[in-house]
N, CA, C and O atoms as CSV, one atom per row, in Angstrom:
chain,resi,resn,atom,element,x,y,z
A,1,UNK,N,N,33.550,-31.209,-22.843
A,1,UNK,CA,C,34.566,-31.478,-22.103
A,1,UNK,C,C,36.027,-30.661,-22.438
A,1,UNK,O,O,36.223,-30.615,-23.652
A,2,UNK,N,N,37.099,-30.004,-21.623
A,2,UNK,CA,C,38.163,-29.575,-21.898
A,2,UNK,C,C,39.745,-29.755,-20.916
A,2,UNK,O,O,40.249,-29.348,-19.869
A,3,UNK,N,N,39.934,-30.301,-21.632
A,3,UNK,CA,C,41.051,-31.323,-20.704
A,3,UNK,C,C,42.638,-31.018,-21.816
A,3,UNK,O,O,43.076,-31.741,-22.710
A,4,UNK,N,N,43.466,-28.962,-21.020
A,4,UNK,CA,C,44.915,-29.124,-21.580
A,4,UNK,C,C,45.462,-28.887,-21.078
A,4,UNK,O,O,45.454,-28.232,-20.036
A,5,UNK,N,N,46.745,-29.724,-22.117
A,5,UNK,CA,C,48.018,-29.864,-21.070
A,5,UNK,C,C,48.963,-28.631,-21.485
A,5,UNK,O,O,48.752,-28.197,-22.617
A,6,UNK,N,N,49.599,-28.236,-21.015
A,6,UNK,CA,C,50.773,-27.183,-21.912
A,6,UNK,C,C,51.816,-26.768,-21.148
A,6,UNK,O,O,51.595,-26.850,-19.940
A,7,UNK,N,N,53.322,-26.176,-21.592
A,7,UNK,CA,C,54.760,-26.080,-21.053
A,7,UNK,C,C,55.467,-27.457,-20.488
A,7,UNK,O,O,56.308,-27.660,-19.613
A,8,UNK,N,N,55.043,-27.951,-21.015
A,8,UNK,CA,C,55.609,-29.054,-20.421
A,8,UNK,C,C,57.288,-29.150,-20.935
A,8,UNK,O,O,57.567,-28.844,-22.094
A,9,UNK,N,N,58.613,-29.704,-19.739
A,9,UNK,CA,C,59.145,-29.910,-20.296
A,9,UNK,C,C,59.311,-31.126,-18.845
A,9,UNK,O,O,58.603,-31.412,-17.881
A,10,UNK,N,N,61.263,-31.783,-19.611
A,10,UNK,CA,C,61.333,-32.818,-19.375
A,10,UNK,C,C,62.406,-32.598,-18.460
A,10,UNK,O,O,63.197,-31.691,-18.718
A,11,UNK,N,N,62.557,-33.294,-17.423
A,11,UNK,CA,C,63.215,-33.383,-16.594
A,11,UNK,C,C,64.702,-34.263,-16.662
A,11,UNK,O,O,64.487,-34.984,-17.637
A,12,UNK,N,N,65.850,-34.549,-16.259
A,12,UNK,CA,C,66.621,-35.466,-16.453
A,12,UNK,C,C,66.435,-36.399,-15.788
A,12,UNK,O,O,67.298,-37.213,-16.115
A,13,UNK,N,N,65.816,-36.811,-15.021
A,13,UNK,CA,C,66.252,-38.282,-14.428
A,13,UNK,C,C,64.403,-38.546,-15.716
A,13,UNK,O,O,64.552,-39.287,-16.688
A,14,UNK,N,N,63.452,-38.110,-15.572
A,14,UNK,CA,C,62.776,-38.359,-16.798
A,14,UNK,C,C,61.141,-38.383,-16.891
A,14,UNK,O,O,60.152,-38.899,-17.412
A,15,UNK,N,N,61.719,-37.270,-15.833
A,15,UNK,CA,C,60.110,-37.284,-15.166
A,15,UNK,C,C,59.596,-35.754,-15.874
A,15,UNK,O,O,60.511,-34.981,-16.157
A,16,UNK,N,N,58.562,-35.426,-16.085
A,16,UNK,CA,C,58.078,-33.676,-17.129
A,16,UNK,C,C,57.580,-33.382,-15.918
A,16,UNK,O,O,57.187,-34.190,-15.076
A,17,UNK,N,N,57.607,-32.054,-15.834
A,17,UNK,CA,C,57.192,-30.389,-15.206
A,17,UNK,C,C,55.508,-29.761,-16.513
A,17,UNK,O,O,55.354,-29.398,-17.679
A,18,UNK,N,N,54.914,-29.930,-15.639
A,18,UNK,CA,C,53.817,-30.018,-17.058
A,18,UNK,C,C,52.188,-28.769,-16.174
A,18,UNK,O,O,51.861,-28.590,-15.001
A,19,UNK,N,N,51.923,-28.510,-16.806
A,19,UNK,CA,C,50.888,-27.110,-16.626
A,19,UNK,C,C,49.337,-28.037,-17.029
A,19,UNK,O,O,49.343,-28.484,-18.176
A,20,UNK,N,N,48.041,-28.349,-16.181
A,20,UNK,CA,C,47.334,-28.259,-16.986
A,20,UNK,C,C,45.714,-27.739,-16.484
A,20,UNK,O,O,45.327,-27.786,-15.317
A,21,UNK,N,N,44.896,-27.244,-17.649
A,21,UNK,CA,C,44.297,-26.658,-17.680
A,21,UNK,C,C,42.725,-27.211,-17.660
A,21,UNK,O,O,42.672,-27.914,-18.669
A,22,UNK,N,N,41.600,-27.240,-17.106
A,22,UNK,CA,C,40.726,-27.874,-17.183
A,22,UNK,C,C,39.368,-27.038,-17.280
A,22,UNK,O,O,39.325,-25.958,-16.690
A,23,UNK,N,N,38.342,-27.453,-17.941
A,23,UNK,CA,C,36.869,-26.780,-17.511
A,23,UNK,C,C,35.655,-27.216,-16.593
A,23,UNK,O,O,35.599,-28.430,-16.396
A,24,UNK,N,N,34.911,-26.632,-16.142
A,24,UNK,CA,C,34.364,-27.163,-14.637
A,24,UNK,C,C,34.252,-28.480,-15.591
A,24,UNK,O,O,35.395,-28.904,-15.418
A,25,UNK,N,N,33.592,-29.494,-16.562
A,25,UNK,CA,C,33.222,-30.630,-16.852
A,25,UNK,C,C,34.389,-31.034,-16.513
A,25,UNK,O,O,34.415,-31.370,-15.328
A,26,UNK,N,N,35.162,-31.121,-16.938
A,26,UNK,CA,C,36.614,-31.643,-17.307
A,26,UNK,C,C,37.066,-32.008,-15.639
A,26,UNK,O,O,37.317,-33.128,-15.195
A,27,UNK,N,N,37.084,-30.619,-14.846
A,27,UNK,CA,C,37.683,-30.647,-13.438
A,27,UNK,C,C,36.087,-31.858,-12.413
A,27,UNK,O,O,36.339,-32.446,-11.361
A,28,UNK,N,N,35.062,-31.898,-12.904
A,28,UNK,CA,C,34.248,-33.048,-12.691
A,28,UNK,C,C,34.326,-34.053,-12.526
A,28,UNK,O,O,34.057,-34.670,-11.495
A,29,UNK,N,N,35.007,-34.728,-14.257
A,29,UNK,CA,C,34.978,-36.171,-14.394
A,29,UNK,C,C,36.817,-36.567,-13.873
A,29,UNK,O,O,37.340,-37.674,-13.743
A,30,UNK,N,N,37.201,-35.686,-13.748
A,30,UNK,CA,C,38.914,-36.090,-13.419
A,30,UNK,C,C,37.898,-36.256,-11.479
A,30,UNK,O,O,37.790,-37.344,-10.914
A,31,UNK,N,N,37.490,-35.286,-11.047
A,31,UNK,CA,C,37.154,-36.031,-9.451
A,31,UNK,C,C,36.853,-36.949,-9.245
A,31,UNK,O,O,37.344,-37.726,-8.425
A,32,UNK,N,N,35.722,-37.147,-10.123
A,32,UNK,CA,C,34.566,-38.051,-10.073
A,32,UNK,C,C,35.655,-39.646,-10.321
A,32,UNK,O,O,35.370,-40.615,-9.618
A,33,UNK,N,N,36.732,-39.752,-11.243
A,33,UNK,CA,C,37.037,-40.519,-11.551
A,33,UNK,C,C,38.294,-40.951,-10.516
A,33,UNK,O,O,38.474,-42.164,-10.628
A,34,UNK,N,N,39.163,-40.385,-9.604
A,34,UNK,CA,C,39.837,-40.381,-8.277
A,34,UNK,C,C,39.517,-40.819,-7.576
A,34,UNK,O,O,40.267,-41.716,-7.192
A,35,UNK,N,N,38.080,-40.630,-6.702
A,35,UNK,CA,C,36.985,-40.782,-6.180
A,35,UNK,C,C,37.172,-41.954,-6.609
A,35,UNK,O,O,38.233,-42.525,-6.357
A,36,UNK,N,N,35.895,-42.737,-7.564
A,36,UNK,CA,C,35.873,-44.425,-7.755
A,36,UNK,C,C,37.223,-44.864,-8.006
A,36,UNK,O,O,37.351,-46.056,-7.727
A,37,UNK,N,N,38.069,-44.424,-8.352
A,37,UNK,CA,C,39.401,-45.354,-7.682
A,37,UNK,C,C,40.048,-45.029,-6.973
A,37,UNK,O,O,41.040,-45.653,-7.350
A,38,UNK,N,N,40.359,-44.505,-6.154
A,38,UNK,CA,C,40.399,-44.405,-3.999
A,38,UNK,C,C,39.182,-45.414,-3.789
A,38,UNK,O,O,39.831,-46.374,-3.374
A,39,UNK,N,N,37.999,-45.804,-3.793
A,39,UNK,CA,C,37.898,-46.580,-3.584
A,39,UNK,C,C,37.841,-47.908,-3.896
A,39,UNK,O,O,38.065,-48.856,-3.144
A,40,UNK,N,N,37.545,-47.922,-4.981
A,40,UNK,CA,C,37.772,-49.436,-5.526
A,40,UNK,C,C,38.804,-50.097,-5.405
A,40,UNK,O,O,38.747,-51.300,-5.659
A,41,UNK,N,N,40.070,-49.489,-4.973
A,41,UNK,CA,C,41.779,-49.836,-4.693
A,41,UNK,C,C,41.202,-50.211,-2.926
A,41,UNK,O,O,41.624,-51.199,-2.326
A,42,UNK,N,N,40.115,-49.142,-2.257
A,42,UNK,CA,C,39.909,-49.476,-0.941
A,42,UNK,C,C,39.515,-50.896,-0.684
A,42,UNK,O,O,40.156,-51.669,0.029
A,43,UNK,N,N,38.035,-51.270,-1.537
A,43,UNK,CA,C,37.630,-52.637,-1.644
A,43,UNK,C,C,38.043,-53.332,-2.308
A,43,UNK,O,O,37.288,-54.221,-2.702
A,44,UNK,N,N,39.363,-53.314,-2.766
A,44,UNK,CA,C,40.400,-54.888,-2.712
A,44,UNK,C,C,41.179,-54.807,-2.254
A,44,UNK,O,O,41.937,-55.675,-2.687
A,45,UNK,N,N,41.703,-54.170,-1.405
A,45,UNK,CA,C,42.698,-54.074,-0.456
A,45,UNK,C,C,41.996,-55.055,0.391
A,45,UNK,O,O,42.544,-56.083,0.789
A,46,UNK,N,N,40.605,-54.686,0.702
A,46,UNK,CA,C,39.969,-55.296,2.359
A,46,UNK,C,C,39.307,-56.500,1.817
A,46,UNK,O,O,38.858,-57.179,2.741
A,47,UNK,N,N,39.051,-57.091,0.466
A,47,UNK,CA,C,38.924,-58.101,0.966
A,47,UNK,C,C,40.129,-59.629,0.547
A,47,UNK,O,O,39.885,-60.806,0.815
A,48,UNK,N,N,41.669,-58.970,-0.311
A,48,UNK,CA,C,43.222,-59.660,-0.068
A,48,UNK,C,C,43.423,-59.591,1.801
A,48,UNK,O,O,44.312,-60.243,2.349
A,49,UNK,N,N,42.580,-58.821,2.483
A,49,UNK,CA,C,43.056,-58.318,3.937
A,49,UNK,C,C,42.267,-59.733,4.725
A,49,UNK,O,O,42.602,-60.609,5.521
A,50,UNK,N,N,40.777,-59.255,3.802
A,50,UNK,CA,C,39.952,-60.146,4.633
A,50,UNK,C,C,39.784,-62.035,4.210
A,50,UNK,O,O,39.477,-62.399,3.075
A,51,UNK,N,N,40.007,-62.851,5.165
A,51,UNK,CA,C,39.889,-64.816,4.274
A,51,UNK,C,C,38.333,-64.525,3.954
A,51,UNK,O,O,37.552,-63.976,4.732
A,52,UNK,N,N,38.069,-64.939,2.822
A,52,UNK,CA,C,37.077,-66.011,2.336
A,52,UNK,C,C,36.356,-66.522,3.936
A,52,UNK,O,O,36.909,-66.951,4.949
A,53,UNK,N,N,34.796,-66.235,3.603
A,53,UNK,CA,C,34.190,-66.770,4.995
A,53,UNK,C,C,34.263,-68.559,4.975
A,53,UNK,O,O,34.647,-69.391,5.797
A,54,UNK,N,N,33.769,-68.627,3.795
A,54,UNK,CA,C,34.815,-70.347,3.545
A,54,UNK,C,C,35.455,-71.116,4.654
A,54,UNK,O,O,35.117,-72.053,5.377
A,55,UNK,N,N,36.699,-70.225,4.487
A,55,UNK,CA,C,38.144,-70.643,5.034
A,55,UNK,C,C,37.466,-69.812,6.852
A,55,UNK,O,O,37.837,-70.167,7.971
A,56,UNK,N,N,36.967,-69.272,6.692
A,56,UNK,CA,C,37.200,-68.981,8.058
A,56,UNK,C,C,36.103,-69.299,8.870
A,56,UNK,O,O,36.165,-68.795,9.992
A,57,UNK,N,N,34.510,-70.412,8.489
A,57,UNK,CA,C,33.971,-71.748,8.540
A,57,UNK,C,C,35.535,-72.827,8.534
A,57,UNK,O,O,35.940,-72.994,9.684
A,58,UNK,N,N,36.093,-73.280,7.841
A,58,UNK,CA,C,36.356,-74.182,8.542
A,58,UNK,C,C,37.479,-74.013,8.987
A,58,UNK,O,O,38.110,-75.012,8.640
A,59,UNK,N,N,38.175,-73.304,9.593
A,59,UNK,CA,C,39.063,-73.128,11.044
A,59,UNK,C,C,38.041,-72.754,11.942
A,59,UNK,O,O,38.349,-71.621,12.314
A,60,UNK,N,N,37.531,-72.920,12.207
A,60,UNK,CA,C,36.364,-72.583,13.177
A,60,UNK,C,C,36.354,-73.436,13.689
A,60,UNK,O,O,36.597,-73.646,14.877
A,61,UNK,N,N,35.936,-74.414,12.513
A,61,UNK,CA,C,35.460,-75.717,13.109
A,61,UNK,C,C,36.469,-76.956,13.536
A,61,UNK,O,O,36.212,-77.783,14.411
A,62,UNK,N,N,37.697,-76.910,12.718
A,62,UNK,CA,C,38.907,-77.791,13.090
A,62,UNK,C,C,39.216,-77.732,14.530
A,62,UNK,O,O,39.383,-78.699,15.272
A,63,UNK,N,N,39.302,-75.802,15.001
A,63,UNK,CA,C,38.860,-75.501,16.326
A,63,UNK,C,C,38.069,-76.605,17.735
A,63,UNK,O,O,38.253,-77.407,18.651
A,64,UNK,N,N,36.974,-75.688,16.812
A,64,UNK,CA,C,36.524,-77.041,17.592
A,64,UNK,C,C,35.972,-78.869,18.011
A,64,UNK,O,O,35.364,-79.586,18.806
A,65,UNK,N,N,36.763,-78.810,16.756
A,65,UNK,CA,C,37.049,-80.240,16.876
A,65,UNK,C,C,38.598,-80.589,17.805
A,65,UNK,O,O,39.001,-81.564,18.439
A,66,UNK,N,N,38.920,-79.806,17.617
A,66,UNK,CA,C,40.499,-80.239,18.679
A,66,UNK,C,C,39.956,-79.271,19.922
A,66,UNK,O,O,40.747,-78.348,20.116
A,67,UNK,N,N,38.752,-79.249,20.851
A,67,UNK,CA,C,38.682,-78.432,22.012
A,67,UNK,C,C,37.687,-80.230,22.788
A,67,UNK,O,O,37.418,-80.392,23.978
A,68,UNK,N,N,37.437,-81.057,21.859
A,68,UNK,CA,C,36.427,-81.889,21.441
A,68,UNK,C,C,37.569,-83.608,22.404
A,68,UNK,O,O,37.117,-84.752,22.359
């Protein structure tokens, strides 16, 4: 695998411009890594947005008792 970074130019704002060259193996690696990172982030965001099952069950039990 070969990944080469060339032509690094630092900008006044602290960012930088560069060129990156990849062979096929390097390109495949980075694409796989990016896809896995996106899926992992989506799973984590889903977990944060979804209450655990135990809490949902307790809330439903409270509502059922209140209705009685």
